[in-house]
C-alpha positions in Angstrom: -1.6 -17.6 -9.0 -2.3 -16.0 -12.4 -4.2 -13.2 -14.2 -6.9 -13.2 -16.8 -7.3 -10.0 -18.3 -11.2 -9.3 -18.6 -13.2 -7.6 -21.2 -14.6 -4.8 -19.2 -12.0 -1.8 -19.5 -8.6 -3.9 -19.7 -8.9 -5.5 -15.9 -7.2 -8.2 -15.2 -8.5 -10.5 -12.6 -6.2 -11.2 -9.9 -5.8 -14.0 -7.0 -4.3 -13.4 -4.0 -3.7 -15.6 -1.4 -2.9 -14.5 1.9 -1.6 -15.9 5.6 -3.4 -19.5 5.5 -6.6 -18.7 4.1 -8.6 -21.4 2.8 -9.9 -19.0 -0.7 -7.9 -16.3 -2.3 -9.2 -13.4 -2.2 -10.2 -12.1 -6.6 -9.7 -9.2 -7.4 -10.6 -6.9 -11.0 -8.0 -4.3 -11.3 -5.3 -2.5 -14.2 -2.8 -4.5 -15.5 -0.3 -1.9 -14.1 -1.3 -1.8 -10.6 -0.4 -5.8 -10.6 2.7 -5.3 -9.1 1.5 -3.7 -6.4 -0.9 -6.0 -5.7 2.1 -8.5 -5.5 4.4 -6.8 -4.1 1.5 -6.2 -0.9 0.8 -9.8 -1.2 4.4 -10.6 -0.4 5.2 -8.3 2.4 1.5 -9.5 4.2 2.5 -12.9 3.9 6.6 -12.6 4.7 5.1 -11.0 7.4 3.0 -13.0 9.0 5.5 -16.6 8.9 8.2 -14.8 10.6 5.6 -13.3 12.9 3.7 -17.1 13.4 7.4 -18.5 14.2 7.4 -16.2 16.6 4.8 -15.6 19.3 2.5 -18.5 20.3 -0.8 -17.8 18.1 -3.5 -18.1 16.2 -3.0 -17.6 12.5 -5.7 -14.7 12.7 -4.4 -12.8 15.8 -1.0 -13.2 14.0 -3.0 -11.6 10.6 -4.1 -9.0 12.8 -0.7 -8.0 14.3 0.4 -7.9 10.7 -2.8 -5.5 9.5 -1.8 -3.5 13.0 1.7 -2.6 11.9 1.0 -2.1 7.8 -2.1 0.5 9.4 0.2 1.9 11.7 3.3 2.1 9.3 0.7 3.9 6.3 0.3 6.4 8.7 3.5 7.3 9.7 4.3 7.7 5.9 0.8 9.4 5.5 1.9 12.1 8.1 5.3 12.2 6.6 4.1 12.8 2.8 1.5 15.9 4.4 4.7 17.3 5.6 6.4 16.9 2.8 3.5 18.4 0.8 2.7 21.3 3.4 6.6 22.3 3.2 6.8 22.4 -0.8 3.3 24.5 -0.7 4.8 27.0 1.6 7.8 27.0 -0.1 5.5 27.7 -3.5 4.4 30.4 -1.7 7.2 32.0 -0.8 8.9 31.3 -4.5 5.4 33.3 -6.1 5.8 36.6 -3.3 9.8 36.6 -4.8 8.7 36.5 -8.1 5.9 39.7 -7.9 8.4 41.4 -6.2 10.8 41.3 -9.1 8.2 41.8 -11.6 7.6 44.7 -9.6 
């Protein structure tokens, strides 16, 4: 679909087509976000098409499976990111302690 620049805050209006939905989803986003929105659209549609061929289910049921899969992957990534953040926070505290000992 196409994008149109809107007057308010340089927002861009885009349309996202998911699965076999009758109507695309209209979104107003910052132009620098468009690539991620398009990638997300492509990922959802690719998985939906693959699973439509695999499962004997309605389009809505397959789309629900796709939504669940992405939610699960999001939570896994969030958990991994949190562990890395916790590690970096602890490392920063240790470096601060070492720096304090060197300054004494």
